[in-house]
N, C-alpha and C positions, 0 to 999 in steps of 0.2 A: 485420766489424762484429758486435759482440755483439747478440743478439736482445733486443728490449725489449718489455715489456708496459705497458699503461696503468695508472697508479696515481694516486689522489687523495691530497692532503695534508690535514691536519687541524689546525684550531685546537682544541686538546684540553685539557680541564680536569680530568683524572683525578687529583685530589689524594689521594684515599683510597688509591690503589694505589702512591703514589710511593715508600713505603718499600721496596716489593718491586721497584721499577724503577730505583732509583738505581744507577749503575754501580759495579762492583767494580774498583778501580784495577788488580787483577791480570788483569781481563778485556780492558778497552780504556781507552785514555788519550787525553784531550783535550789535545793538546800545544800547541795554539794557539787562542786565542779572541779575536777582534777585533770591536769595534762602531765603525763609522766613521759619523759623522752630519755632513752638510753642510747648513747653513741659508742660504738666499738669498732675500731678499724674504719672510721670514717662512715659507717653505715648506722643510720638512725632509725630506731624503732619507737614510734610515738603512740601512746595510748590516751585517748580522750574519754573520760568517764563522767557522766552527768546523771545525777540522781534527783528525781522530780517527784513532788507529791501533789496529788489533787485535793485541794482543800475544801472543794465544794460538796454540796449534798446530791450531786448528780454526776453522771459520767462526763468527762472531758477530753477532748482531743489534745494530747501533749505533744510538743515539738521538739526535736533535736536538730540543731542548726549550727554548724560549724564550717570553718574554712581551713583548708590544708594546702601544703605546697603543690604546685602544678607538677613538679618533677616526681611526686611520690606515687606509689601504688597502694591503694586501700587493699588490706589483706584479711581483715576480720571486722565483722560487725555483730553485736549480740545485744539482745534486750532481755531484761530479767523483770518478769511481771507476775506478781502473786504466786511466787514459788516456781514458776515455769521459766525455762531458758529457751530463747528463740534464736538460733544461730543462722548466720548467713551462709549460703553455698554459692560459690562462683560457678557459672556455666557459660558455655559458649553463647555469645551474643544472640545468634539466631534462635536458639533453644529458648533463651529467656525472653526474647522478643515475642515468640509465639504465645507464651503464657500471659505476657503483658497485653497483647493484642485481644486475646480471648476475654481478659478482665475488662478492657475497655468496652468490648462489644456487649458486655453484661451491664454497662453503665457505671462501673467503678471508676473513681477519679485516677488520674495518672500524674505521675511526677515526671520532671524534666531535668535538663542538664545545663551547666554553664561553667565558664571560666570567669574569674573575677580579678580585675586588675591585671597587672603584668605577672605575677607570681603565684597567684592562688587560684584554688578552685573551691566551689561551695557545695557542701553536702546538707542535704535537708531531708528528714523523714518524720513521720508522726505516728502515733498510736493512741487508741482510745483507752483511758484508764478509769476504772470505777471509782464512785465516790469515796474519798478518804483513803485511797490506795496509792501505791507508789510504783514507779518504773525506773530502772537503771538502763541507760544507754552506754554502750562501750564500743568505740571505734578505734582500730588500729590501722596505722599506715606506715610504710617503710620507704626509705629513700637513701641512696648513695650520695654522700655529700661531694659536691664539685668544688675544686679548688680553683679560685680565680684571684688575680692580683695578690697572690701569696697568702691567702687565707681561705678558710671554710666558713660558711655562714648556715646556722641552723635557725630557721625562721619558724616562730610559734605565734599563731594568731589566736588571740583570746577575745571571744565575743559571745558570752553566755545568754545575752539579751535581757538580763536583769542582775542587779547586785546579788552576790551570793555570799551567804555567811561563812561557808567553808570553801574557799577559792584558793587552789595551790597550783603552781607550776614547779615541777621538779625535773631538773636536767642533770644527768650523770654522763660525763664523758670519760672513757677509758682508752688510752692510746699507749701501747707498748713502747713506741718510739720516744714517748715523752712529750708533754704539751709545752711548747715554747712560750705561748702567751694565750690569754683569754680575756675578752672584754664583752660587755653587754651594751647593746644599743637598741634602737627602735622607739616607736611612739610611745610605749609604755615605760621606757627608761628615762624618766623625767625627774626633775628636781622633787616634785610633789610626791613621787613614788619611790624616791631613792632609798628610804629606810625599809621599804617592802622587799627590796632585792638583797639577797646574800650571795656572795661569790667566794668560793674556796678552791684553791689550786695547790696540789702537792704532787709535784713531779709527773707521774703518768696518769693522775686522776684530777678531775675538776668537777665541782658541783655548783649549780646555780639554783637558788630557791627564790620564788617570787610569791609572796604571801601578803597581798594587799587586804586592808580592812574594808568593810562595806563602805565606808565613807571615801577611802582612797579609790575605790573602784569607780567613783563619779568624778574623779579629779583630773584625769589626763585630758589632753587637748581634744581628743576625739571621744572622750567618755561623757556619760550624762546620767539622767536618772534611770536609763535603761542599762546602766552598768558599763563594764569594760568594752572597748572596741578599739583594738590596736594590736601592733606586733611587739614581740619581744625577740631580738635577734642575738644570738650568742655567736660571737666571732672568735675563732681560734686557729692556731696552726701547730704543727708538730715539729720536733727537732729533726734536722736533716744533716745528712753528710753527703760526701761527693761520690758515693759508691753506688752499690747496687740498689739501695733502697730498703724498704721494709716489707718482708714477706711473712704472712700469717697462714697457718694451716689448721685444719680441723676436719675430722671425719672424712679424710680422703680428699678434700677440696682445699685450694689455696687461693689467696688474694695477694697480689703484688702492687705496691704503691711505689712508683718510680718518679722522683722529682729532684734530681740533682741541682744545686743552685751555684756552686763555686766553679762556674764554667765561663769561658770567654764568650762574649756575644758575638753572633755571626752577622756581618754586614748584610743588608738585605736589599733587594730590588723590589720595589712596590710600585704598582700602577693603579691609580684611582680612577674608576670609571663612573662618572657622575650624571645622572638623569637630570636634564634641565628642560623637559617637556612642560607644556603649559599647565599640566596638573600640579606641578611643583611650585606654582605661583604663591606668592605671600609668604607666610611665615616659614613653610618648609624650605624654600630656597635661601631665605635669610639665615636660618639655623644651619643649613648645609655649608654655606660660605664660612660662618663663624667657626664651625667644627673643623673644616678643612684648613683654615688659617692656623688653628691651634695645633692640628696634627703636623702641618709642615714645620711648625716651630720646633717640634719634638723630633724630627729627623736628625740622625747623627750624620757627621760630615762624610763618613765613609758609606753611607746608604746612597743608593741611586734610585731615582724615582721618576714617574711620568703622570701626566694629568690628561684625562680624556673627558670631554663633555659631550652630551648627545641629546638630540630630539629626533626629528626625522632624518637628520644628517649627523655626522660624527666630526667633532672639532678637537684637534690636538693643540695642546699648549706647546709641545715641541715633538717632533716625529720620533725622536729616540729618547731613551732614558739618559738622564744626566745626573751628575754628582750633586749632592745636597749641600753645596757650599753657599755662602752668604748671598752671593750674586744671583745664582739661579733660584734660591728660596724667595727672594724678594720679588723677582719677576713672577714666579709662580703664585704668590700670594696676591699680587696685583691682578693676575688672570683670574684667581678664585673669587676675589671680591667683585669682579664684574660679570659673574655668571648670571644670566638672565633666563627666566622660564618662558618657554614659547614652543609652539609646534607640537608634533606627534612623537612616537616613541619607537626608535629602532634598536631595540636590545641586542639583537643578533649581531649586527655589524659592529656595534660598540665594543661588545665583549670580545669579538674576534680580533679587532684592532689592538685591544689590550693585551690579549695573549700573543699577538705577533710581536709587539714591542718587547715583552719578556722573552720570547724565544730568540729574538735577534740580539739579546743582550746577555748572554750566558757568561757569567763571571765565576771562575773557580774560587771555592771557599766562601760562597754567598747563598742566601736563601731567597727565592722569589715568591711573591705573593700578589694576587690579583684580587681587588676589592670592588665590587659593584654595588651601587646605591640607586634604587629605583622605587617609585611609588605607584607604578601601574603596569598594565599588560602591554605587550608589544602590539602597536597599531600600524606600523609601517615597516617596509622591508619584508624579511621573513616573519610571518606572524604565527606559523605553525609551531606550537610549543615543543612537540617531540623533535621537530627538525631543528630547532635552535639548540635544544639540549644535545643532540647528536653532533651538530657542527662544533659546538664548544667543546665537547668531550674529545672530538678528533683534534681540534687545535691544541688543547692543553696536553693531551696524551700522558697524563699522569706526571708531568714534570714539576708542577707547582699546585698549591691549593687555590680554589676560588671561594671567596666568602661573599655571600649575597646578603645585602642589607635591604629589607622591605620596609619602606617608609609608609606607615598608616595601614589602612584596611581595604583600600581599593586594589592593592596588589594581589596577584595570584601567589600566595605564599607557598602552596604546595609545589608549584613550578619552580620557584627559587630554591626551595628545600632539596627537591630532587636533583636540580642541577649542581648545587653545592656538594651534595653527598657523592655524586658521580665523579667529583673532582677533588676528592679528599679535603673538602672544606665543610663549613656549616652555614646555615642561614639563620639570621637573627632579625626579629621584628623591631623596628624603631617606632616607638609610640609617638603619635602626633600630639605632643604635649609641649609645655614650656621649657622642658629640660631636654628636648630632642638632640641639641647639639652636645649636651653632656653624654647622652646615650652613645652617640656616634664616636665621641672621643674615647669613652670608656671601652667600647668594643675594640678600637684600634690599639689601645693600651694592652689589651690581652694578646695581641700578636705582634706587638712592637719589637719585642726583643727575642728573636730566635737564638736558641742555645745549641740545639742539635737538629740534624736533618737525617732523613732516611733511617729512621729508628726501627730496629727489628728485635723483638723480644723472643728469646729462644728458651724453651723449657724441656730439657732432657728428662724423660720420665713423666711428662705431663700429656694430658690429652683433653679433649672436648674444650679447647681454649677459646676465650673471647678474642677480639681482635688483637693481633700481635705486631702489625706493621703500621707505622705512623709516619707521615710525610715530614712532620716538624714537631719539635717540642719547644715550647716558649717559657721564658721565665715567669714564675708565679703560677704556672699551671701544674699538672700532674697527669701522668700516664698510669691508668689502672688496668690490670689484666687479671683474670681469674680463670680457673680451670680445675680439672681433676688430676690427682697424683695417681699414676698408673699403679694398680694393685695396693695403693695406700702405702707404698714403699718409699719412705722418706730418705732411705740411704742412696737410692739410685736417682733421686730427684735433683737435677742441677740447673738452676736458672742462670741466664746470661743475657746481657743487653749489648747489641753491636750498633753503633751509630757513627755518624760524620759530625765532627766538631771542627768548624772552620774548613780547612782542607786536609785534615787528618782523620783517619779511621780509629775509633777507640772502642775498647771492649770494657764493659762493666761486669766484673765477676768477683766472687770471694769463695774459693774452693774450701776454705777453712771454716765458713760460716754455716751454722746450722739453722735450718728453718724453724722459726719459733711456733710452737704448738699452744693451742688453748688449753690442752690437757683436760678436756671435758668431752667425754664420749658423746653425750646427748646434745651438745651445743651445735646447732645446725645454722648459725649465723653466717659463717663463711660460704657454706653451700647456697644460702639465700642470696648472698652478694653475687655469686656466680650466676644464679638464675635471674636476678634483677638485670644484671649487666647484659646477659645473653638475650633476654627478651627485648630490652631497649635497642640492642644493635640488630636483632632480627627485624624488628619493625622498621629501622632505617633501611635495611637491605631490601625489605619487601617493597618499599616506596620506589626503589630503583629499577626493579625487575618487572617483567611481564610474562604472561602465558603460564606454562606449567612450572617454570622456575619460581615465579612469584607465589603460585599456590602451594608449592612445596615448603617455601620459607614460612609462609603464613600459617601453615598447619603445624610446622614446628614451634612457632611463636606461641600458637593457641595452646598446644599440648603443655608447654612448660607453664603458661599463665594458669591453666587449670590445675596443674600438679601442685603449684606453690600458692594457689589461691590469690593470685594477683588480679585486681580489676584493671584491666588494659583496654586499649581500644578494640580488642578482639573479644572481651568478655564482659559479662554483667553479673552482678550479685543478686541472688534471689534469697529473700528472707522470709522465714515463716512467722506469721503473726496470729493472733486469736481469730477465730472464725468470724467472718463478716467485716473484717478490715479492708481498707482500700489497697490498691496495688500501685507501687511505685517502681521506677527503673533506675538503676544506678549503672552508668557506664562512664568510661573515662573520655572527656572531650579531647579532640585533636587541637593542635595549635591553630588559633584563629577562629574556632567556632564560636558563634554568637549564641547567647542564651535564648531559650525559649521561655515563655511564661505560662502560667496556668491560672485558673481561678484560685484565689486564696483558700488554703485548706481549712483554716479555722473559720467556723460559721457557716459552712456549706454542708448540705446533707442531701441525700437522694430520697425523695418520696415516691413510693411505689403505689400505684393506683390499681384497682381491680382490673383495669383493661390492659395493664402492663406498661403503660406509658410511664416514662421516667421524666421528672421535671425539676428544674433548678430552683432551690430556695436559698438565696443569699441573705445573710443577716447584715451585710455591709451597707451602711447608710448610702443611699443614692442609686442602689440596684433595685430592679423591680422585684416584687415578691412573687410567690409561686402562682398567684392567680392573675398577675399582670399579663396584658397582651401587648406585645410590641408591634411595630409596624410590619414585622415579618410574620405575625402570627404567634401562637403559643409556642415557646421554646421547648424542644425535646432534648433532654439532657444526653441521650444517647447520640443524637447527631451532633450536638454541640461538642461533646468531648471526643468523639471519634474524629471529628474534623479538626478541632484545635489541637488536641494532644498529638495527633499523628504528623503534624507539620515537622519538617527537618529543621535543624538549627543552621542559620546562615553563618558565614565566616565572620570573624571579628570578636568583639568583646563587649559584654553588656556595659552600659555607662558611657560608651564612646559614640560619638555622632556618627551615623552611617551616611551613606550617600543620599543626596537630596531626592526623594522619591515620593510617590503617591501610594499609600497603603489602601487596601480595600477592605470591605466588610468581611467579617467571619461568616462562612457559609453555613446557615442555619435553615433546615428544612424540616417541618414537622413530620413525625412518622404517622402512620395511618391510624393510630389509636388516639391521637390528640386532635383537638378542635382546630381547624385552619381558618385563617382570615379569609374573608371573601373579597375578590377583586382588589387584592393588595397591589399598590403600585410598584413598578419596577425601580428598585433602589440600588444605589452604589454608595458605599461608605468611603469617606476620605479622611486621612490623618493629618493633623497639624502639630508638629512637635512644639514642645513648650520649653522655654528657657528657664533653667534652674528648677525645673519640676520634674518628677519622675513619671507623672501621668499625663499623656498628651491629650489634646482635644481631637474631636472627630465630628463629622457632620455628614448628612446624607444629601444625595443629589438624586432627584426623581426623573426617571425616563431616560431614553436613549439620546441624550442631548449632545451637542457639539461644544467643546470647551477649548478655550484659549489656554494653553499650557505654558507657552513662553513667547514673549515678543520684545524686541528692541527697537523702540521708535527711531533710534539714531542710525539704524541700519535695516536691511531688508530681512534679516533673519527672524523667522518666527516658527512656532511649533504648535499644532493643533491636533486635537483628538476627538474621536467619535466614540461615545460609550455604546456598548452592545445593548441588546434588548432582554438580556438575561438577569434576573434579580441577583445582586451580588457577584456580578461578573467583573469585567474590566473594559478595555477599549477594544473595539473591533478594527479601528483603523487610526493610524497616526500619520500626520502629514507634516513634512519638514520642508519649509520654503526657504532656501538659501538665497536665491536671487531671482530675478525675472525668468532667467533661463535655466535655473537649476532647481529641481525639487526631488524629494524622496519621499515615496509613499510606502508605507509598511502595513500589511495586514497578516493575518494569522498563517497565510501560506506563501506570500510572496513579498519580495522587496523590489519596487520599481524605481529606477533611477533615471530622471530625465535631465539630459544635459544638452540644451539647445534642441535640435531636431532628433538627437539620438535617445532612444528609449531602451533601457536594458532591464530585463527581468532576471533577477538574481536569487537562486535558491541554493548556491553552493556552500562550501565550508572553508574557503580561503578568503581572500579579500578582493574588493573591486575599487578601483580609483576612477573617478569621472570628475575631471576639472579640480575643484578644491575639495571635493567630497570623497571620503574614504568609507567604505562599508566592509565590516568583518563580521562573519557569522561564526559563532562558537556554540555548537549544540543549540540550546534554546535562548541564547543571548545575541542580539544584533547590535553591534557597535557602530555607531555613526559618528564621524568626526569631520569637522569643517572649520578651518581656521583655528581659533582659540575656543571653540566649543565642542564638547564631547558628550554624547548621549548614548545610554544603552536602553534598548528596548527588550524587555524579557517576555518570553512567551510562556504563559502558564496553561495548564490544562486541568479542568475539573469535570468529572462526569462525562468525558469524551469530547467536551467543548473547549476550544482554545480562546484565550483572550490575552491582550497585551498590557504591559505596564511600563511606563517610561521612567527612567532614572537619569537625572542630570549628573554626570560624574565630573565634568570640568565647566565651570561657569565662564563665559566670556568676561573680559576684563570691564566692560561697561557696567555701570552700576544703576542703570536706568531701566532694569527689566520689569516686565509686567507678566501676569499670568499665574496660574496656580503653582507652577514649580518655582516661582520667584517670591512667594509669599514668605516673609520672615517668620521665624519661630515666635510662637505666642507668648506673651508676658501675662501671667494671670495670678490672682491670689484668691483663696477660698474665704468667703465672707459669711457663710452659713452652711450648716450641716444638716439641720433638721427644722421643720418637717420636710423641707425641700432643700436640696444642696444648691448653693448659688456661688458662682465665680464672678470676680470682678476683672473685666479686661478694659484697659484704658478708660477707667472711671464709668464703664457701663457694666451693670449687673445682668446676669443671665442664668436662667435655671438649667441645670444639667442632671443627667442620669448616668450611671456607671454601665458602660456597655463593653462589648469585645470587639477588637478590630484585628484583622490579619494584614501585616505590612507585606505587600507584594513587591517591594523595591528590592528584594533579594531573590536569587534564583530558588532558595529554599526558604519560603516565608516563615515569619515569626509572628506569634499571636500575643497580644497585650491588651490591657485594660485601658479604656479611654473614657473622657468625659464627653458624652454625646450632647450637642447643643445645635441650634439652627445654624445653617451655613452663613447667614448674614452676621450672626453674632461671633462665630469663630473667625470669619475673615475680616471682620470690622468694615465691611462694605457690602453692598448688595451682590448677591450671587450672579444677578443679571449682568454685571460687569465683565464676567468670565464666560458667558454664553455667547456663541457666535452662530451665524446662519449658515456659513460654508466653510469647508476646510481650506 
């Protein structure tokens, strides 16, 4: 038997290095790529199999790189190499992390995590394959299909990274209720690829085959010489009746799908609570107005509604709910079209006012809904997040759901998610894109038509049930409950649903109906549906709890994840690989986590010197070779990987612009066995984001200088910072000049607010208001707001030393800003790759080298590759224009 070492896999989102990691067809060949998805009772199990051959006369690192739905759990990963099978094992995250950390300390490379786009996660791993040998990768993931807008959607993303001679997607759907319709859409369902798709539908079964030729794999809108890159989305629904729904049983477990359709709609009472603070300025507020007007147009005349907008104050369109007649709707649309962005954010008072309106307007036979839209954190009024959640929960008291819509990535999504779950609702992220108004309208349509309220699912003879109480059931959705059948006795198992329809109580039951069985003793799919649903709901419950209760629920979710081999936020997958292979980590990112990056895996190796030093040898053009000396001295691979790879992933999503901030240099310090630079200057590295490019620019600033960060000539507002004297640190002091009489000075220990003759030293955890300045401290973040400007100062710590990093979260409306925080994104093009890489910026060429940079504009930094050049070239003006003599 070949010796094996332990390795972790990665859900990996390194888009910016993709150009350097795409396979060369002369190196290795993906000769077969199959995606096989089987859907039974709305539960999809998908297997991706990639077969790759190394065509070279030497060993090559072979990649497996796919994207899967974010709602799915990976449950299996296998590699077949030279007659050996390498199986993955799911372990508790802490246990897997320990192995990962040990591997990193040995200098082995590390894999990282990401979410991609709105609905996908990225999975990437690699293995070294001997000359003229082959490897087979096999990944399995599972998901329970969610019904929205009257349909299910199975999303399959095809991106093998090169055209494949044997490329197949096979989908088989089997629904005992009968399939009412099935369609195929998505970026791969185009006219050019139409004859590659075959769809067959016969009563309870349907098949979709997608077999594109090599030439067709280059023909879709997002395809190229690198092959397929797009989605195939299978859309379907099942036949329904107005009764109990569909129940399926197997091996002592059941799953119940309940979605009656022929019911009268229930009139609703809905209050919209809309954030109009300054951070909503621009496209966000325009899209919110547009969506709100569309939503008002869709209200039925027997609906009652209210509108609240808020910044630091709360504004009512009307103090009470009113009927959605034409006169009121016109007035409301006029109010909506004049919403203006300004001021701070008092979420607490706004939501409490919305709850009061619904509590004061109790109508028999109606359903009440509270919808909050916000794009930021609370900055005025009550700002303690737990206090806000407690206040809202007490005000709503379980009487109606709260739906929280988080606009963009500056919002604390976890806060909104917890507050929604505590009040029988859900949180949804609205992506700051051109279709944000359609996203808002689409969410509203999901809850626009209540059909039942106070739904209770009852199962006599059932145990270990998933959630059985639901505040409301909406048209086009579905309620799913799973559980065990006591003693596997189908005779004593009696399901029943009790709910309120309009103003009458109705019971759904069918005493003569038998529960359909799969009749396959070994079939564990229904049991896996139960486990999947239970883990999902336990994770939601864990978010809401604290103390011993939280730990108990977390332990239960972990045990189930391990038992069913689900990769969840509590577990990681460990995969054995041949001896000497690198170590990767696979864990499931939570909503809003932003991806980390690593050095591109292909073309990098570890060179081991007799002294024990480990050094980096990139083959990527533009990166220094193993003998190069940077301005920090010789790079130690141990130090590089330990610091770069151990960074935590910040909130958000790769590919989306984050807040305007100043990233810093990756912290590299030579270990004792490598040659050190003598009298190296104190350097700080800054990042300049690039427009329409994946790799940003970076430049170094030497010495503990004072820098102009932000200045508005038309007003007194300015922000300056003083760099510390530690190589690759940050700022030791930041000074915010509001007016002649108002200043805020921040260092790593204190916040000093000067308002006239009054000086306040502030170290607390709540908020302080002095004149027009509001200061809020949340853990290691200091939030300073004044007028229409909002800045967050993040306190980082490295090797016991603290430093500051400023992030501009809300720009003032003036467009004449100066300073490093006001520099626009760079526009560049590559004009030469060898022997020296050159970029052209505004008709000027500059030599660059590939380096690493850590973006400290997030509380949990992210590491990325950048093109290092002189500060004058990157800024397109002398650095001296940003250097000042006093703060």
